[in-house]
N, CA, C and O atoms as a Tinker XYZ file with bonds, in Angstrom:
   184  protein
     1  N      0.825000   -1.196000    0.000000    73     2
     2  CA     0.000000    0.000000    0.000000    64     1     3
     3  C      0.878000    1.272000    0.000000    63     2     4     5
     4  O      0.577000    2.254000   -0.679000    81     3
     5  N      1.952000    1.220000    0.771000    73     3     6
     6  CA     2.856000    2.364000    0.813000    64     5     7
     7  C      3.438000    2.660000   -0.564000    63     6     8     9
     8  O      3.538000    3.819000   -0.964000    81     7
     9  N      3.822000    1.610000   -1.289000    73     7    10
    10  CA     4.412000    1.802000   -2.611000    64     9    11
    11  C      3.431000    2.438000   -3.584000    63    10    12    13
    12  O      3.830000    3.255000   -4.415000    81    11
    13  N      2.164000    2.082000   -3.497000    73    11    14
    14  CA     1.145000    2.670000   -4.380000    64    13    15
    15  C      1.009000    4.159000   -4.091000    63    14    16    17
    16  O      1.000000    4.973000   -5.015000    81    15
    17  N      0.904000    4.513000   -2.833000    73    15    18
    18  CA     0.748000    5.921000   -2.451000    64    17    19
    19  C      2.013000    6.710000   -2.793000    63    18    20    21
    20  O      1.924000    7.818000   -3.322000    81    19
    21  N      3.182000    6.154000   -2.497000    73    19    22
    22  CA     4.440000    6.847000   -2.799000    64    21    23
    23  C      4.592000    7.056000   -4.302000    63    22    24    25
    24  O      5.047000    8.115000   -4.735000    81    23
    25  N      4.218000    6.061000   -5.099000    73    23    26
    26  CA     4.312000    6.197000   -6.556000    64    25    27
    27  C      3.402000    7.302000   -7.057000    63    26    28    29
    28  O      3.797000    8.082000   -7.923000    81    27
    29  N      2.187000    7.381000   -6.523000    73    27    30
    30  CA     1.251000    8.430000   -6.955000    64    29    31
    31  C      1.763000    9.808000   -6.552000    63    30    32    33
    32  O      1.667000   10.751000   -7.337000    81    31
    33  N      2.299000    9.940000   -5.356000    73    31    34
    34  CA     2.791000   11.238000   -4.882000    64    33    35
    35  C      3.991000   11.687000   -5.707000    63    34    36    37
    36  O      4.021000   12.825000   -6.177000    81    35
    37  N      4.992000   10.806000   -5.894000    73    35    38
    38  CA     6.191000   11.177000   -6.647000    64    37    39
    39  C      5.872000   11.368000   -8.120000    63    38    40    41
    40  O      6.465000   12.225000   -8.774000    81    39
    41  N      4.944000   10.584000   -8.650000    73    39    42
    42  CA     4.536000   10.766000  -10.045000    64    41    43
    43  C      3.844000   12.100000  -10.250000    63    42    44    45
    44  O      4.097000   12.790000  -11.237000    81    43
    45  N      2.971000   12.467000   -9.321000    73    43    46
    46  CA     2.307000   13.761000   -9.396000    64    45    47
    47  C      3.273000   14.908000   -9.256000    63    46    48    49
    48  O      3.133000   15.929000   -9.929000    81    47
    49  N      4.263000   14.750000   -8.379000    73    47    50
    50  CA     5.278000   15.783000   -8.208000    64    49    51
    51  C      6.103000   15.939000   -9.484000    63    50    52    53
    52  O      6.386000   17.056000   -9.917000    81    51
    53  N      6.482000   14.821000  -10.076000    73    51    54
    54  CA     7.251000   14.871000  -11.321000    64    53    55
    55  C      6.470000   15.528000  -12.445000    63    54    56    57
    56  O      7.014000   16.343000  -13.189000    81    55
    57  N      5.195000   15.177000  -12.572000    73    55    58
    58  CA     4.347000   15.781000  -13.609000    64    57    59
    59  C      4.210000   17.281000  -13.386000    63    58    60    61
    60  O      4.306000   18.062000  -14.333000    81    59
    61  N      3.987000   17.685000  -12.144000    73    59    62
    62  CA     3.823000   19.102000  -11.826000    64    61    63
    63  C      5.095000   19.888000  -12.133000    63    62    64    65
    64  O      5.029000   20.966000  -12.724000    81    63
    65  N      6.242000   19.359000  -11.740000    73    63    66
    66  CA     7.502000   20.054000  -12.013000    64    65    67
    67  C      7.786000   20.132000  -13.508000    63    66    68    69
    68  O      8.289000   21.147000  -13.989000    81    67
    69  N      7.470000   19.069000  -14.247000    73    67    70
    70  CA     7.695000   19.089000  -15.696000    64    69    71
    71  C      6.825000   20.156000  -16.355000    63    70    72    73
    72  O      7.305000   20.875000  -17.231000    81    71
    73  N      5.563000   20.276000  -15.959000    73    71    74
    74  CA     4.677000   21.299000  -16.518000    64    73    75
    75  C      5.107000   22.698000  -16.103000    63    74    76    77
    76  O      4.997000   23.642000  -16.886000    81    75
    77  N      5.596000   22.836000  -14.880000    73    75    78
    78  CA     5.982000   24.149000  -14.377000    64    77    79
    79  C      7.208000   24.689000  -15.109000    63    78    80    81
    80  O      7.281000   25.883000  -15.398000    81    79
    81  N      8.159000   23.827000  -15.406000    73    79    82
    82  CA     9.415000   24.271000  -16.002000    64    81    83
    83  C      9.476000   24.069000  -17.509000    63    82    84    85
    84  O     10.525000   24.296000  -18.113000    81    83
    85  N      8.382000   23.649000  -18.130000    73    83    86
    86  CA     8.400000   23.457000  -19.576000    64    85    87
    87  C      8.384000   24.816000  -20.266000    63    86    88    89
    88  O      7.836000   25.784000  -19.739000    81    87
    89  N      8.981000   24.877000  -21.429000    73    87    90
    90  CA     9.052000   26.119000  -22.206000    64    89    91
    91  C      7.845000   26.273000  -23.116000    63    90    92    93
    92  O      7.761000   27.237000  -23.877000    81    91
    93  N      6.918000   25.344000  -23.045000    73    91    94
    94  CA     5.729000   25.379000  -23.879000    64    93    95
    95  C      4.844000   26.549000  -23.456000    63    94    96    97
    96  O      4.623000   26.760000  -22.263000    81    95
    97  N      4.329000   27.320000  -24.439000    73    95    98
    98  CA     3.477000   28.473000  -24.124000    64    97    99
    99  C      2.088000   28.055000  -23.654000    63    98   100   101
   100  O      1.405000   28.808000  -22.961000    81    99
   101  N      1.685000   26.870000  -24.031000    73    99   102
   102  CA     0.345000   26.410000  -23.681000    64   101   103
   103  C      0.311000   25.996000  -22.211000    63   102   104   105
   104  O      1.215000   25.317000  -21.726000    81   103
   105  N     -0.732000   26.409000  -21.519000    73   103   106
   106  CA    -0.910000   26.035000  -20.126000    64   105   107
   107  C     -1.958000   24.929000  -20.068000    63   106   108   109
   108  O     -3.036000   25.050000  -20.649000    81   107
   109  N     -1.636000   23.867000  -19.371000    73   107   110
   110  CA    -2.512000   22.712000  -19.291000    64   109   111
   111  C     -3.858000   23.105000  -18.701000    63   110   112   113
   112  O     -3.914000   23.666000  -17.606000    81   111
   113  N     -4.937000   22.820000  -19.409000    73   111   114
   114  CA    -6.279000   23.091000  -18.916000    64   113   115
   115  C     -6.795000   24.489000  -19.192000    63   114   116   117
   116  O     -7.942000   24.790000  -18.862000    81   115
   117  N     -5.988000   25.348000  -19.785000    73   115   118
   118  CA    -6.414000   26.713000  -20.078000    64   117   119
   119  C     -6.753000   26.827000  -21.563000    63   118   120   121
   120  O     -6.097000   26.193000  -22.389000    81   119
   121  N     -7.760000   27.619000  -21.919000    73   119   122
   122  CA    -8.069000   27.807000  -23.346000    64   121   123
   123  C     -6.968000   28.597000  -24.043000    63   122   124   125
   124  O     -6.190000   29.305000  -23.404000    81   123
   125  N     -6.921000   28.462000  -25.359000    73   123   126
   126  CA    -5.910000   29.187000  -26.135000    64   125   127
   127  C     -6.133000   30.687000  -26.002000    63   126   128   129
   128  O     -7.272000   31.154000  -25.981000    81   127
   129  N     -5.045000   31.437000  -25.913000    73   127   130
   130  CA    -5.133000   32.888000  -25.775000    64   129   131
   131  C     -5.377000   33.510000  -27.143000    63   130   132   133
   132  O     -4.677000   33.199000  -28.107000    81   131
   133  N     -6.364000   34.384000  -27.222000    73   131   134
   134  CA    -6.694000   35.061000  -28.471000    64   133   135
   135  C     -5.901000   36.359000  -28.533000    63   134   136   137
   136  O     -5.931000   37.159000  -27.597000    81   135
   137  N     -5.195000   36.563000  -29.633000    73   135   138
   138  CA    -4.424000   37.793000  -29.807000    64   137   139
   139  C     -5.363000   38.915000  -30.238000    63   138   140   141
   140  O     -6.059000   38.769000  -31.243000    81   139
   141  N     -5.404000   40.030000  -29.508000    73   139   142
   142  CA    -6.298000   41.135000  -29.874000    64   141   143
   143  C     -5.853000   41.805000  -31.177000    63   142   144   145
   144  O     -4.660000   41.922000  -31.457000    81   143
   145  N     -6.825000   42.232000  -31.951000    73   143   146
   146  CA    -6.558000   42.939000  -33.198000    64   145   147
   147  C     -6.377000   44.428000  -32.901000    63   146   148   149
   148  O     -7.095000   44.970000  -32.060000    81   147
   149  N     -5.437000   45.105000  -33.568000    73   147   150
   150  CA    -5.275000   46.543000  -33.333000    64   149   151
   151  C     -6.500000   47.308000  -33.848000    63   150   152   153
   152  O     -7.097000   46.938000  -34.858000    81   151
   153  N     -6.854000   48.357000  -33.151000    73   151   154
   154  CA    -8.014000   49.163000  -33.507000    64   153   155
   155  C     -7.527000   50.516000  -34.014000    63   154   156   157
   156  O     -6.694000   51.165000  -33.382000    81   155
   157  N     -8.056000   50.932000  -35.158000    73   155   158
   158  CA    -7.715000   52.237000  -35.719000    64   157   159
   159  C     -8.817000   53.221000  -35.303000    63   158   160   161
   160  O     -9.993000   52.998000  -35.591000    81   159
   161  N     -8.437000   54.294000  -34.633000    73   159   162
   162  CA    -9.400000   55.308000  -34.217000    64   161   163
   163  C     -9.345000   56.444000  -35.219000    63   162   164   165
   164  O     -8.296000   57.053000  -35.428000    81   163
   165  N    -10.482000   56.722000  -35.834000    73   163   166
   166  CA   -10.552000   57.790000  -36.835000    64   165   167
   167  C    -10.890000   59.104000  -36.149000    63   166   168   169
   168  O    -11.694000   59.145000  -35.218000    81   167
   169  N    -10.268000   60.171000  -36.620000    73   167   170
   170  CA   -10.568000   61.489000  -36.076000    64   169   171
   171  C    -11.888000   61.988000  -36.620000    63   170   172   173
   172  O    -12.238000   61.681000  -37.760000    81   171
   173  N    -12.640000   62.761000  -35.824000    73   171   174
   174  CA   -13.912000   63.317000  -36.284000    64   173   175
   175  C    -13.659000   64.372000  -37.356000    63   174   176   177
   176  O    -12.686000   65.122000  -37.278000    81   175
   177  N    -14.520000   64.425000  -38.335000    73   175   178
   178  CA   -14.435000   65.419000  -39.370000    64   177   179
   179  C    -13.669000   64.956000  -40.584000    63   178   180   181
   180  O    -13.517000   65.730000  -41.528000    81   179
   181  N    -13.190000   63.760000  -40.608000    73   179   182
   182  CA   -12.465000   63.287000  -41.794000    64   181   183
   183  C    -13.289000   62.252000  -42.510000    63   182   184
   184  O    -12.860000   61.724000  -43.537000    81   183
C-alpha cells in the first residue's frame, strides 16, 4: 500500500515540475489565448 501511495505522490510531483518548467506556451487546462486585433481610431471630421 505504501508503494502505491508513494508512486502516486512522486509521479504527481514529477508531472507538476515538468509542466511548471516546460518552455511550452500552452498552459494545461487553459483555453488558447486570443491575440487582440489593433483598432484604428478615426478622427472626427475626416
